VOBA-1610 file (N, C-alpha, C; in pm, whole numbers, padded with zeros to 5 digits, always signed):
BEGIN
Met+00072-00106-00027Met-00014+00018+00017Met+00056+00134-00005Arg+00017+00262-00029Arg+00112+00364-00072Arg+00106+00402+00103Val+00234+00416+00168Val+00251+00543+00253Val+00226+00637+00301Lys+00187+00747+00487Lys+00165+00842+00441Lys+00299+00917+00490Lys+00361+00975+00565Lys+00474+01042+00672Lys+00472+01150+00628Lys+00563+01216+00751Lys+00510+01385+00795Lys+00660+01447+00733Val+00708+01487+00700Val+00808+01554+00626Val+00823+01684+00600His+00863+01792+00764His+00896+01866+00694His+00734+01974+00692Glu+00627+02012+00768Glu+00549+01978+00750Glu+00447+01937+00634Lys+00494+01866+00545Lys+00426+01769+00488Lys+00365+01648+00496Ile+00259+01607+00404Ile+00231+01477+00420Ile+00289+01405+00258Val+00406+01304+00293Val+00448+01283+00114Val+00353+01095+00135Val+00372+01126+00042Val+00209+00981-00017Val+00358+00875-00122Glu+00402+00792-00095Glu+00479+00698-00107Glu+00362+00560-00173Thr+00468+00568-00366Thr+00344+00465-00380Thr+00366+00311-00379Ala+00278+00186-00330Ala+00371+00035-00369Ala+00231-00006-00387Asn+00245-00132-00379Asn+00124-00252-00444Asn+00009-00246-00386Met-00120-00252-00367Met-00240-00229-00268Met-00314-00350-00293Asp-00268-00422-00251Asp-00296-00575-00274Asp-00515-00595-00253Gly-00556-00602-00317Gly-00733-00600-00297Gly-00776-00464-00340His-00706-00316-00343His-00780-00269-00318His-00768-00165-00457Ala-00863-00098-00520Ala-00887-00057-00628Ala-00846+00091-00681Gly-00757+00083-00663Gly-00682+00198-00747Gly-00546+00231-00659Gln-00455+00322-00668Gln-00324+00306-00603Gln-00301+00424-00476Ser-00384+00574-00513Ser-00299+00697-00384Ser-00421+00575-00235Val-00373+00711-00123Val-00412+00647+00017Val-00419+00807+00027Ser-00628+00795+00039Ser-00654+00844+00136Ser-00591+00847+00290Ile-00694+01011+00347Ile-00661+01022+00484Ile-00729+00936+00530Trp-00805+00887+00529Trp-00927+00753+00565Trp-00831+00644+00608Met-00795+00642+00493Met-00702+00492+00487Met-00613+00444+00560Ala-00569+00613+00584Ala-00409+00635+00634Ala-00467+00655+00831Thr-00552+00657+00843Thr-00619+00667+00992Thr-00665+00613+01048Ala-00689+00505+00986Ala-00845+00372+01003Ala-00737+00223+00987Ala-00807+00132+01099Ala-00794+00030+01056Ala-00899-00089+01024Leu-00908-00156+00967Leu-01020-00186+00883Leu-01095-00332+00952Pro-01162-00436+01038Pro-01191-00567+01019Pro-01166-00657+00903Thr-01070-00749+00863Thr-01023-00806+00736Thr-01138-00946+00769Phe-01142-01027+00664Phe-01256-01149+00628Phe-01191-01202+00508Ser-01235-01331+00557Ser-01225-01471+00458Ser-01279-01464+00403Ala-01240-01533+00223Ala-01344-01558+00139Ala-01420-01673+00189Leu-01557-01692+00097Leu-01593-01778+00089Leu-01522-01934+00033Thr-01617-02015+00118Thr-01562-02169+00137Thr-01619-02333+00108Lys-01761-02189+00109Lys-01848-02325+00081Lys-01982-02252+00039Ser-02033-02317+00028Ser-02213-02247-00026Ser-02243-02250+00084Glu-02362-02115+00026Glu-02420-02062+00201Glu-02625-02030+00167His-02689-02060+00204His-02833-01951+00184His-02875-01828+00265Ala-02915-01772+00268Ala-02902-01714+00379Ala-03076-01612+00298Asp-03079-01512+00364Asp-03261-01390+00361Asp-03243-01368+00219Val-03072-01255+00301Val-03079-01181+00152Val-02904-01179+00151Cys-02854-01155+00030Cys-02703-01164+00027Cys-02723-01018-00143Ile-02606-00947-00053Ile-02539-00850-00072Ile-02425-00841-00191Val-02427-00800-00210Val-02301-00769-00385Val-02235-00671-00326Gly-02161-00676-00305Gly-02018-00498-00298Gly-02052-00524-00104Ala-01936-00487-00056Ala-01912-00428+00055Ala-01858-00328+00113Gly-01936-00169+00020Gly-01895-00046+00046Gly-01960-00005+00123Ile-02043+00114+00161Ile-02110+00186+00220Ile-02224+00133+00251Val-02280+00116+00135Val-02431+00126+00033Val-02475-00067+00085Gly-02358-00115+00072Gly-02381-00239+00134Gly-02416-00277+00266Leu-02254-00274+00366Leu-02210-00224+00477Leu-02363-00163+00521Thr-02397-00100+00468Thr-02504-00072+00541Thr-02667-00128+00544Thr-02632-00189+00422Thr-02817-00259+00356Thr-02780-00367+00505Ala-02679-00458+00465Ala-02647-00521+00507Ala-02671-00493+00674Tyr-02624-00434+00748Tyr-02639-00368+00923Tyr-02801-00383+00951Leu-02856-00261+00873Leu-03062-00281+00875Leu-03095-00426+00921Leu-03060-00438+00764Leu-03134-00624+00768Leu-03057-00714+00888Ala-02953-00740+00930Ala-02914-00850+01051Ala-03016-00767+01149Arg-02990-00587+01217Arg-03021-00583+01306Arg-03171-00609+01299Ala-03296-00629+01170Ala-03418-00610+01140Ala-03425-00819+01210Gly-03333-00904+01221Gly-03342-01039+01243Gly-03340-01092+01133Lys-03292-01007+01004Lys-03278-01137+00843Lys-03169-01229+00857Ser-03101-01307+00779Ser-02941-01364+00781Ser-02914-01295+00634Val-02837-01273+00733Val-02776-01153+00624Val-02606-01225+00520Val-02597-01188+00377Val-02449-01261+00309Val-02412-01159+00269Val-02280-01109+00284Val-02215-01029+00208Val-02088-01053+00154Leu-02109-01047+00041Leu-01986-01114-00038Leu-01966-00959-00102Asp-01745-00998-00138Asp-01736-00827-00185Asp-01551-00940-00279Asp-01522-00875-00397Asp-01519-00926-00463Asp-01290-00900-00415Gly-01272-00768-00284Gly-01171-00713-00289Gly-01131-00688-00091Pro-01145-00600+00000Pro-01132-00591+00119Pro-01269-00550+00121Ile-01355-00507+00239Ile-01430-00407+00297Ile-01423-00281+00253Ala-01514-00213+00139Ala-01540-00046+00173Ala-01391+00034+00078Ser-01317-00107-00072Ser-01201-00098-00067Ser-01181-00007-00238Gly-01297+00019-00254Gly-01376+00130-00389Gly-01352+00225-00334Glu-01469+00288-00409Glu-01562+00463-00399Glu-01529+00489-00257Thr-01509+00404-00168Thr-01592+00464+00048Thr-01514+00466+00062Glu-01361+00433+00034Glu-01254+00504+00088Glu-01122+00590+00028Arg-01202+00596-00072Arg-01174+00688-00145Arg-01272+00870-00135Thr-01360+00876-00073Thr-01464+01001-00075Thr-01399+01052+00051Thr-01457+01198-00015Thr-01395+01314+00110Thr-01536+01330+00188Ala-01645+01208+00169Ala-01718+01227+00310Ala-01816+01332+00342His-01908+01423+00214His-01980+01500+00213His-02133+01451+00253Leu-02188+01466+00388Leu-02307+01454+00373Leu-02342+01554+00394Cys-02450+01568+00275Cys-02537+01662+00293Cys-02605+01679+00171Thr-02720+01753+00207Thr-02891+01815+00125Thr-02867+01859+00007Thr-02754+01898-00071Thr-02707+01985-00155Thr-02712+01864-00297Leu-02736+01945-00398Leu-02701+01827-00567Leu-02634+01871-00610Asp-02557+01833-00699Asp-02475+01903-00757Asp-02535+01951-00953Asp-02701+01898-00937Asp-02768+01977-01041Asp-02822+02045-01025Arg-02852+02092-00866Arg-02967+02187-00838Arg-03077+02185-00775Tyr-03231+02164-00745Tyr-03246+02096-00750Tyr-03437+02208-00803Phe-03345+02303-00879Phe-03474+02357-00976Phe-03427+02301-01132Glu-03356+02239-01159Glu-03326+02122-01244Glu-03358+01977-01220Leu-03341+01919-01091Leu-03450+01796-01040Leu-03604+01841-01085Glu-03646+01911-01017Glu-03796+02005-01046Glu-03812+02051-01198Arg-03731+02043-01281Arg-03757+02064-01450Arg-03752+01842-01483Leu-03661+01778-01483Leu-03716+01669-01461Leu-03723+01572-01380His-03775+01575-01315His-03829+01493-01254His-03985+01518-01174Gly-04021+01653-01167Gly-04070+01777-01129Gly-04168+01764-00947Ala-04246+01810-00900Ala-04203+01853-00766Ala-04174+01760-00733Lys-04281+01683-00675Lys-04229+01589-00594Lys-04169+01500-00638Gly-04062+01416-00738Gly-03925+01419-00758Gly-03810+01487-00733Ala-03832+01666-00683Ala-03766+01663-00647Ala-03743+01713-00490Gln-03856+01700-00432Gln-03871+01666-00304Gln-03816+01585-00244Leu-03855+01419-00293Leu-03805+01331-00261Leu-03672+01257-00241Ala-03585+01379-00342Ala-03430+01359-00391Ala-03441+01467-00260Ala-03511+01604-00215Ala-03400+01654-00049Ala-03441+01566+00076Gln-03569+01518+00051Gln-03639+01440+00167Gln-03533+01336+00185Ser-03487+01260+00058Ser-03433+01152+00088Ser-03248+01150+00148His-03199+01263+00089His-03048+01235+00166His-03083+01289+00259Ala-03175+01331+00278Ala-03173+01467+00503Ala-03238+01339+00586Ala-03289+01231+00529Ala-03321+01099+00555Ala-03169+01009+00618Ala-03092+01021+00499Ala-02986+00945+00492Ala-02905+01021+00582Ile-02890+01134+00652Ile-02767+01187+00681Ile-02815+01130+00840Asp-02949+01216+00881Asp-03072+01150+01040Asp-02976+00992+01050Glu-03026+00862+00967Glu-03040+00747+00996Glu-02857+00807+01038Ile-02751+00758+00944Ile-02640+00824+01013Ile-02564+00786+01152Glu-02612+00953+01129Glu-02616+00984+01262Glu-02748+00860+01417Arg-02802+00906+01348Arg-02886+00792+01472Arg-02840+00633+01431Ile-02727+00544+01377Ile-02598+00445+01393Ile-02524+00489+01511Val-02456+00600+01415Val-02300+00675+01547Val-02377+00630+01681Leu-02509+00706+01718Leu-02522+00773+01805Leu-02576+00584+01924Glu-02672+00554+01836Glu-02683+00403+01909Glu-02586+00281+01925Glu-02497+00290+01815Glu-02355+00206+01856Glu-02290+00291+01873Lys-02256+00391+01912Lys-02154+00487+02035Lys-02070+00456+01928Ile-02025+00490+01785Ile-01909+00481+01676Ile-01870+00633+01679Asp-01700+00586+01740Asp-01596+00699+01747Asp-01586+00717+01617Cys-01622+00819+01519Cys-01612+00824+01368Cys-01597+01016+01312Asp-01595+01036+01390Asp-01576+01192+01342Asp-01656+01257+01346Phe-01804+01188+01377Phe-01966+01220+01335Phe-01972+01361+01372Glu-01976+01481+01285Glu-02047+01594+01278Glu-02179+01654+01265Arg-02223+01708+01291Arg-02366+01835+01218Arg-02232+01952+01175Leu-02224+02049+01069Leu-02186+02153+01072Leu-02222+02224+00927Asp-02232+02336+00811Asp-02323+02397+00778Asp-02262+02390+00667Gly-02312+02403+00555Gly-02321+02380+00453Gly-02292+02543+00354Tyr-02226+02537+00255Tyr-02242+02685+00171Tyr-02184+02698+00079Leu-02285+02766-00037Leu-02264+02706-00186Leu-02280+02883-00223Phe-02161+02922-00304Phe-02114+03012-00342Phe-02055+02984-00568Val-02095+03105-00591Val-02083+03173-00761Val-01905+03218-00736Pro-01828+03137-00812Pro-01736+03223-00851Pro-01741+03342-00902Pro-01603+03440-00868Pro-01562+03573-00841Pro-01640+03623-00987Gly-01731+03754-00971Gly-01832+03785-01150Gly-01923+03712-01169Glu-01937+03632-01110Glu-02074+03556-01178Glu-02231+03632-01082Ser-02289+03595-01169Ser-02433+03703-01098Ser-02449+03578-01007Pro-02483+03617-00873Pro-02623+03515-00807Pro-02720+03474-00861Asp-02758+03490-00979Asp-02901+03490-01018Asp-02915+03310-00975Leu-02809+03236-00962Leu-02818+03077-00970Leu-02881+03083-00876Leu-02840+03144-00760Leu-02881+03082-00590Leu-02955+03121-00621Glu-03045+03288-00598Glu-03177+03280-00587Glu-03324+03170-00653Arg-03226+03113-00765Arg-03343+02997-00819Arg-03319+02867-00727Glu-03214+02880-00753Glu-03210+02726-00629Glu-03267+02766-00474Leu-03289+02903-00420Leu-03291+02895-00310Leu-03435+02852-00278Ala-03488+02993-00463Ala-03690+02938-00407Ala-03701+02787-00420Ala-03600+02712-00523Ala-03640+02532-00573Ala-03608+02401-00406Ala-03512+02492-00351Ala-03492+02425-00239Ala-03601+02428-00117His-03654+02626-00169His-03772+02555+00010His-03905+02558-00084Arg-03929+02533-00203Arg-03997+02433-00344Arg-04028+02309-00220Val-03932+02226-00219Val-03920+02090-00198Val-03941+02038-00048Gly-03904+02230+00020Gly-03876+02135+00212Gly-03779+02163+00314Leu-03661+02245+00223Leu-03566+02236+00262Leu-03546+02433+00269Asn-03626+02450+00427Asn-03664+02560+00475Asn-03652+02603+00546Asp-03520+02575+00601Asp-03419+02664+00687Asp-03356+02639+00578Val-03286+02659+00430Val-03182+02730+00374Val-03219+02904+00318Arg-03095+02977+00325Arg-03099+03099+00334Arg-02971+03146+00245Met-03036+03297+00201Met-02877+03339+00130Met-02817+03426+00226Val-02717+03416+00267Val-02627+03559+00319Val-02592+03609+00310Ala-02488+03733+00338Ala-02363+03785+00270Ala-02279+03766+00211His-02199+03629+00288His-02064+03558+00281His-02093+03480+00378Ser-01940+03379+00319Ser-01946+03190+00353Ser-01846+03250+00493Pro-01823+03200+00589Pro-01748+03245+00707Pro-01579+03186+00685Leu-01579+03182+00542Leu-01409+03153+00538Leu-01388+03285+00549Val-01286+03330+00560Val-01219+03523+00580Val-01056+03466+00533Ser-01001+03412+00412Ser-00923+03437+00375Ser-00959+03471+00231Phe-01072+03471+00171Phe-01099+03498+00072Phe-01236+03539+00073Asp-01318+03656+00067Asp-01511+03669+00026Asp-01503+03583-00091Thr-01581+03490-00005Thr-01659+03425-00108Thr-01837+03433-00240Gly-01839+03603-00144Gly-02008+03697-00170Gly-02162+03610-00145Pro-02218+03631-00168Pro-02375+03545-00193Pro-02336+03478-00192Thr-02410+03344-00100Thr-02383+03218-00075Thr-02542+03159-00037Leu-02592+03034-00030Leu-02691+02948+00029Leu-02661+02937+00139His-02748+02894+00216His-02614+02855+00353His-02704+02702+00367Phe-02700+02559+00413Phe-02698+02465+00463Phe-02670+02460+00574Pro-02807+02428+00654Pro-02782+02428+00796Pro-02776+02250+00793Arg-02731+02150+00850Arg-02736+02028+00954Arg-02724+02029+00854Gln-02531+01979+00762Gln-02531+01867+00702Gln-02389+01754+00784Ala-02337+01762+00740Ala-02279+01699+00814Ala-02137+01631+00790Gln-02028+01595+00837Gln-01901+01524+00804Gln-01839+01366+00897Phe-01824+01322+00846Phe-01739+01196+00894Phe-01671+01139+00881His-01569+01049+00946His-01519+00980+00942His-01511+00811+00882Pro-01503+00761+00725Pro-01603+00690+00641Pro-01529+00540+00694Leu-01437+00548+00758Leu-01367+00389+00692Leu-01383+00368+00913Lys-01353+00464+00930Lys-01405+00454+01106Lys-01595+00411+01171Tyr-01620+00446+01068Tyr-01758+00482+01068Tyr-01816+00270+01037Leu-01762+00269+00895Leu-01824+00100+00852Leu-01723-00001+00921Ala-01627+00028+00955Ala-01531-00076+01068Ala-01640-00061+01122Ala-01692-00037+01238Ala-01759-00074+01359Ala-01853-00142+01343Leu-01911-00098+01199Leu-02094-00089+01133Leu-02088-00299+01066Ala-01925-00274+01027Ala-01878-00431+00994Ala-01876-00548+01126Arg-01865-00496+01264Arg-01827-00561+01372Arg-02010-00583+01418Ala-02073-00471+01344Ala-02187-00483+01469Ala-02324-00618+01366Ile-02249-00614+01266Ile-02373-00751+01103Ile-02308-00777+01165Ile-02133-00878+01269Ile-02128-01019+01206Ile-02126-01030+01402Arg-02204-00923+01518Arg-02259-00942+01592Arg-02388-00974+01563Asn-02444-00959+01512Asn-02590-00951+01534Asn-02623-01066+01332Gly-02522-01170+01357Gly-02551-01280+01288Gly-02498-01369+01131Gly-02469-01190+01128Gly-02407-01210+00965Gly-02308-01233+00924His-02256-01240+00773His-02214-01351+00696His-02087-01228+00610Ile-01917-01183+00615Ile-01906-01097+00522Ile-01791-01224+00485Tyr-01790-01205+00364Tyr-01699-01294+00249Tyr-01598-01205+00187Thr-01511-01180+00206Thr-01347-01042+00110Thr-01374-01148-00013Gln-01312-01158-00078Gln-01120-01144-00228Gln-01273-01280-00283Thr-01394-01235-00220Thr-01466-01400-00311Thr-01583-01336-00449His-01556-01328-00557His-01611-01287-00662His-01719-01297-00713Ala-01811-01245-00726Ala-01947-01304-00771Ala-01946-01282-00959Thr-01971-01415-00997Thr-01899-01416-01107Thr-02133-01429-01225Lys-02180-01482-01186Lys-02298-01416-01230Lys-02390-01436-01103Ile-02511-01339-01127Ile-02584-01265-01042Ile-02775-01363-01098Ala-02837-01420-01017Ala-02932-01465-01087Ala-03101-01452-01038Gly-03167-01425-01041Gly-03297-01397-01012Gly-03381-01507-01010Gly-03463-01550-00893Gly-03613-01646-00907Gly-03602-01652-00757Asn-03646-01786-00715Asn-03691-01871-00616Asn-03597-01929-00619Pro-03478-01998-00479Pro-03418-01851-00468Pro-03355-01826-00572Ala-03330-01671-00504Ala-03127-01665-00642Ala-03083-01674-00592Arg-02999-01681-00740Arg-02878-01750-00668Arg-02717-01672-00769Ile-02649-01679-00646Ile-02523-01583-00697Ile-02372-01696-00688Glu-02347-01704-00770Glu-02221-01766-00787Glu-02069-01727-00794Thr-02001-01763-00784Thr-01873-01695-00736Thr-01767-01777-00787Gln-01599-01689-00838Gln-01504-01729-00905Gln-01476-01928-00866Asp-01465-01890-00758Asp-01463-02093-00710Asp-01558-02173-00756Gly-01661-02121-00823Gly-01771-02265-00789Gly-01891-02250-00758Leu-01843-02185-00615Leu-01936-02167-00493Leu-02091-02114-00529Ala-02190-02094-00403Ala-02261-02026-00478Ala-02330-01969-00342Val-02386-01892-00304Val-02492-01823-00245Val-02629-01832-00288Thr-02690-01896-00229Thr-02821-01881-00226Thr-02916-01813-00162Ala-03053-01757-00209Ala-03110-01617-00119Ala-03249-01602-00160Glu-03335-01548-00068Glu-03500-01456-00114Glu-03445-01392-00239Ala-03346-01304-00156Ala-03310-01139-00198Ala-03195-01139-00224Val-03200-01038-00311Val-03037-01021-00374Val-02989-00825-00388Val-02963-00796-00303Val-02861-00708-00366Val-02745-00642-00429Val-02720-00615-00494Val-02677-00540-00567Val-02567-00403-00530Ala-02469-00375-00444Ala-02452-00249-00394Ala-02305-00202-00406Thr-02311-00278-00591Thr-02146-00198-00609Thr-02158-00113-00710Asn-02051+00023-00708Asn-02063+00109-00789Asn-02179+00159-00878Thr-02196+00041-01006Thr-02279+00062-01066Thr-02314-00136-01049Pro-02424-00096-01128Pro-02507-00250-01109Pro-02440-00379-01217Val-02333-00474-01132Val-02260-00571-01250Val-02389-00661-01257Asn-02492-00649-01272Asn-02564-00810-01269Asn-02595-00772-01438Asp-02630-00617-01462Asp-02713-00621-01587Asp-02586-00512-01665Leu-02550-00590-01794Leu-02389-00463-01862Leu-02469-00352-01939Leu-02577-00407-01969Leu-02660-00246-02139Leu-02769-00169-02050Ala-02885-00215-01952Ala-02991-00082-01937Ala-02903+00007-01821Met-02794-00020-01681Met-02822+00124-01674Met-02704+00179-01745His-02600+00072-01726His-02391+00156-01830His-02424+00239-01900Thr-02551+00215-02015Thr-02524+00334-02087Thr-02612+00407-02112Lys-02659+00467-01992Lys-02696+00544-01968Lys-02601+00614-01806Gln-02508+00652-01794Gln-02438+00669-01732Gln-02306+00713-01814Ser-02240+00795-01708Ser-02119+00850-01743Ser-02006+00844-01613Ala-01906+00819-01668Ala-01792+00773-01499Ala-01705+00890-01524Tyr-01716+00976-01442Tyr-01604+01082-01408Tyr-01451+01085-01278Arg-01346+01146-01354Arg-01276+01177-01266Arg-01245+01254-01194Thr-01174+01319-01064Thr-01205+01361-00958Thr-01059+01389-00927Phe-01004+01489-00835Phe-00913+01509-00790Phe-00909+01527-00675Ala-00815+01524-00632Ala-00823+01589-00398Ala-00676+01624-00389Ile-00746+01656-00327Ile-00488+01722-00272Ile-00574+01795-00110Gly-00477+01724+00003Gly-00466+01756+00113Gly-00338+01908+00166Ala-00384+01991+00260Ala-00325+02104+00323Ala-00334+02067+00450Ile-00177+02084+00558Ile-00253+02038+00678Ile-00238+02213+00731Val-00328+02198+00803Val-00349+02411+00874Val-00335+02365+01055Pro-00352+02496+01098Pro-00294+02545+01183Pro-00519+02434+01279Ala-00535+02395+01311Ala-00663+02379+01389Ala-00716+02469+01439Gly-00909+02459+01340Gly-00873+02677+01396Gly-00933+02731+01282Ser-00772+02752+01226Ser-00774+02913+01158Ser-00865+02862+01049Ile-00919+02755+00986Ile-01035+02759+00877Ile-01203+02750+00947Ser-01255+02797+00959Ser-01392+02771+00963Ser-01468+02638+00912Lys-01497+02533+01035Lys-01516+02444+01002Lys-01632+02470+00878Gly-01697+02388+00828Gly-01813+02409+00742Gly-01793+02276+00595Leu-01866+02300+00499Leu-01854+02229+00427Leu-01919+02352+00310Tyr-01848+02267+00197Tyr-01785+02436+00127Tyr-01776+02398-00100Trp-01850+02465-00127Trp-01911+02380-00246Trp-01899+02581-00361Asp-01831+02550-00478Asp-01865+02677-00567Asp-01923+02631-00651Thr-02028+02706-00756Thr-02084+02637-00870Thr-01982+02617-01061Leu-01926+02621-01029Leu-01750+02644-01120Leu-01875+02459-01188Tyr-01784+02503-01324Tyr-01817+02373-01333Tyr-01712+02337-01486Pro-01604+02209-01423Pro-01642+02128-01248Pro-01633+02203-01167Tyr-01706+02186-01102Tyr-01695+02244-00971Tyr-01577+02254-00847His-01569+02350-00747His-01454+02321-00633His-01575+02258-00459Tyr-01471+02150-00402Tyr-01544+02114-00317Tyr-01454+02143-00189Ile-01474+02143-00038Ile-01357+02231+00041Ile-01449+02127+00221Arg-01322+02078+00229Arg-01428+02076+00432Arg-01227+02052+00475Leu-01255+01975+00642Leu-01156+01976+00678Leu-01194+01846+00747Gln-00992+01841+00843Gln-01076+01693+00863Gln-00939+01700+01047Ala-00957+01690+01121Ala-00858+01648+01253Ala-00769+01610+01156Leu-00634+01617+01295Leu-00551+01581+01240Leu-00514+01473+01367Pro-00480+01362+01391Pro-00412+01301+01484Pro-00320+01358+01555Ala-00349+01351+01650Ala-00215+01477+01720Ala-00046+01339+01707Glu+00058+01407+01723Glu+00191+01352+01712Glu+00307+01374+01840Pro+00323+01333+01864Pro+00444+01360+02005Pro+00562+01485+01910Ser+00561+01502+01775Ser+00634+01554+01743Ser+00608+01730+01709Ser+00454+01706+01710Ser+00373+01804+01651Ser+00261+01862+01788Pro+00379+01915+01882Pro+00259+01974+01978Pro+00097+02049+01918Thr+00062+02086+01827Thr+00012+02191+01790Thr-00108+02114+01699Pro-00240+02062+01783Pro-00303+02070+01667Pro-00352+02119+01535Ser-00378+01963+01411Ser-00370+02041+01345Ser-00517+01966+01258Asp-00564+02068+01118Asp-00659+02015+01068Asp-00610+02003+00958Leu-00670+01851+00833Leu-00650+01808+00737Leu-00753+01950+00674Leu-00679+02043+00533Leu-00800+02137+00453Leu-00762+02004+00320Ile-00932+01997+00328Ile-00874+01845+00141Ile-00983+01966+00031Val-00921+02024-00072Val-00986+02015-00130Val-00960+01966-00247Gly-01123+01915-00317Gly-01107+01824-00477Gly-01189+01974-00592Gly-01153+01919-00695Gly-01227+01970-00793Gly-01114+01877-00939Glu-01148+01973-01019Glu-01122+01932-01157Glu-01176+01805-01223Asp-01290+01792-01190Asp-01352+01689-01310Asp-01318+01612-01427His-01341+01526-01449His-01311+01505-01634His-01371+01377-01657Lys-01447+01321-01788Lys-01518+01189-01785Lys-01374+01124-01781Thr-01441+01017-01714Thr-01311+00938-01753Thr-01267+00876-01868Gly-01139+00857-01931Gly-01060+00774-02025Gly-01063+00947-02169Gln-01140+01050-02132Gln-01164+01177-02186Gln-01006+01292-02172Ala-00940+01261-02082Ala-00861+01340-02090Ala-00706+01245-02039Asn-00638+01377-02051Asn-00533+01215-01996Asn-00380+01340-01915Asp-00414+01398-01850Asp-00340+01606-01809Asp-00384+01584-01645Ala-00360+01453-01601Ala-00340+01439-01444Ala-00265+01591-01386Glu-00170+01597-01422Glu-00084+01677-01345Glu-00066+01810-01376Met-00188+01901-01537Met-00230+01982-01536Met-00348+02040-01413Arg-00443+01894-01413Arg-00522+01930-01331Arg-00515+01914-01218Tyr-00379+01842-01059Tyr-00372+01901-00967Tyr-00251+01979-00993Ser-00200+02081-01060Ser-00175+02234-01069Ser-00259+02291-01034Arg-00344+02329-01160Arg-00494+02453-01123Arg-00546+02445-01004Leu-00569+02289-00979Leu-00605+02268-00852Leu-00583+02372-00704Glu-00397+02332-00726Glu-00342+02374-00641Glu-00295+02515-00626Glu-00338+02522-00777Glu-00326+02674-00754Glu-00413+02730-00704Trp-00552+02715-00756Trp-00717+02752-00651Trp-00703+02792-00473Ala-00647+02670-00430Ala-00643+02617-00290Ala-00549+02781-00220Arg-00438+02772-00326Arg-00323+02811-00270Arg-00389+03012-00255Thr-00417+03025-00370Thr-00507+03182-00439Thr-00516+03189-00227Arg-00674+03087-00266Arg-00773+03136-00164Arg-00702+03103-00032Phe-00635+02995+00016Phe-00618+02962+00146Phe-00472+02995+00194His-00411+03032+00127His-00227+03049+00184His-00163+02976+00159Val-00198+02830+00157Val-00153+02673+00207Val-00059+02644+00119Leu+00067+02586+00215Leu+00130+02455+00141Leu+00073+02292+00095Ile+00086+02306+00026Ile+00002+02132-00067Ile+00067+02063+00004Ser+00041+01967+00031Ser+00089+01874+00159Ser+00067+01669+00051Ser-00010+01712+00051Ser-00089+01561-00051Ser-00163+01584-00141Arg-00137+01488-00202Arg-00261+01441-00358Arg-00357+01273-00360Cys-00407+01312-00409Cys-00475+01209-00391Cys-00609+01258-00516Ser-00644+01119-00619Ser-00685+01136-00751Ser-00778+01008-00771Pro-00885+01017-00642Pro-00980+00924-00688Pro-00988+00925-00791Pro-01053+00815-00820Pro-01163+00842-00953Pro-01243+00872-00941Arg-01289+01036-00966Arg-01468+01077-00920Arg-01510+01011-00729Leu-01400+01012-00636Leu-01384+00981-00491Leu-01397+00787-00523Gly-01329+00762-00605Gly-01300+00591-00648Gly-01387+00621-00834Arg-01470+00587-00850Arg-01481+00690-00976Arg-01665+00674-00927Cys-01698+00842-00985Cys-01857+00887-00953Cys-01943+00833-01072Ile-01982+00720-01126Ile-02100+00694-01214Ile-02189+00826-01216Ala-02153+00875-01321Ala-02332+00992-01280Ala-02429+00954-01380Pro-02525+00991-01314Pro-02659+00860-01424Pro-02760+01048-01427Pro-02825+01005-01519Pro-02938+01055-01628Pro-03047+01113-01544Cys-03081+01112-01439Cys-03154+01138-01374Cys-03087+01232-01290Ala-02960+01292-01247Ala-02881+01381-01223Ala-02926+01393-01063Met-02904+01307-00998Met-02928+01240-00845Met-02734+01279-00775Val-02689+01344-00833Val-02534+01307-00783Val-02530+01419-00670Gly-02475+01388-00578Gly-02442+01411-00415Gly-02298+01546-00426Pro-02283+01637-00388Pro-02159+01692-00415Pro-02055+01603-00359Ser-01993+01553-00360Ser-01866+01457-00344Ser-01857+01388-00209Ser-02011+01328-00172Ser-02067+01290-00108Ser-02005+01097-00106
//
């Protein structure tokens, strides 16, 4: 795996092989959490529900089902949380990339309302699980701020404010500027009660809870065939099978149908960088601009180090997205992102990470994608 070490106030990320992980970069989450490990499936099994994919969607589904008394088997072809989930920037938010006024156009008023309600309910559910399971995962509620780039009209914000109120986000309001003091964002939409967390600390606890509640997790187990029926049947690369009353395909994009969904989606790559800053020097919050591609910002408290008694935060800045396969200029995009961050926060860039759009974001035609979540 890659190793993160501190050198002269910089985090240096060195490259090595990462067995079973989808990618080469190491996120702050991967460097600061230990995940439980599981063995491969060694015999055929039956369960009420088989879940293919052990990222945040798969493990959350397994946790809720096991908690409800269902027998659950989770299969993943790598370690748990080894794809999208370990490289997300972990914004938990009710804002959406394509704006609520666009969702209303595409899906009508009820569809846009459902999008807002579902995102808010997801944050509430994570908070409930954190409290109930007493999970130490840096979960905290904080505010989100959406702003336009310098020189652009705030008309888009006015439209989004009206649409946010129509979908039921009545506490969203326009403020003169965000809490950031190193640069003036100008008029900003304030989204209260957003959240952030450490996703791998969260999922480590969730995986242990699944086992405690009688569920089974098998890693290094590739599902080669998924067939519905009564029962459904999932076959693996070793010739074994799991039968179940129901199957949940919780992979980044569905692997059980290679045409119906894949032909309607677009894969994007994004870029993220980090800078070590004194704790509290930048106001905590989730920040997004409306550029295309847009920038997104958050902070994460760094573990204390004996050699550095002063508490530090990692400023995480992302952006410079492009469709996968349509550009080969990563160095230039990193440079632009670093310059954008340096100009606004006057920081020394300490790490780079290129999760393919946080692993790889598959953008659906329905515009239901949240900012870097």
